[in-house]
Phi, psi and omega in degrees: 000134180287166177298320180294320178294316178298317178299318180300312184284330178294328182282355183239168181230343185252129176225171170240132182245137179247132178232166180223134176281167179298336178276002180091356179294140183253152181212131177234133183213145175287146177219146166277137185222168168234142172252112182208150177057031178076010183225162173264133181240135175205173183237172178203153166295143184303325182269000182295151182301319181298321179293318178294317177301311184293329176293326181271327184217101188285000179281136181208166175227155183215144175230138172238124184212169175240131179288174176304145014273350183294312182049055181235154177182171177227134174235142180225158168224153182177198182257138180253146172243133180252127181249120181255345178190178175091186186293328178288330173300311179293319180299318180300319177298319178298315181298313181294319179297316180299328181271356182077022182242013183252177177289155178283347176232149179294139179259147177263154174309138183097336178272331187206156166238154179239144186234136170245120178255116183264115182295131174247326178231132183230137172221149179213165177216136178052032176260109184243145175295148178291146178251146177286145174134000000 
């Protein structure tokens, strides 16, 4: 991901993530996210379709964009990791909280799952680095 693309996604909080079930069924849903450590982090209710899809098929895509008149955005695809407990479960909550995209209260295992989507393919349009002045 380029510096301009990273800056673009760090400045935003809302994305849409696409997942696929093992049967090929597709699902797209908005998520609040954090971009940190080179990955996208978001949460889900444990029984939600996106969580079930990602547990069965970790491939996903995500888009962060600005509507007209800007018409700018970044789309990525990659592999997702789902954390249901343990230190990465806690770390994910820290990452989301620090970015202002997390819950106001700490969640216990079983209440929430956390997902890290690692970009493997990146494309963008009209994403320009900020200029001084």
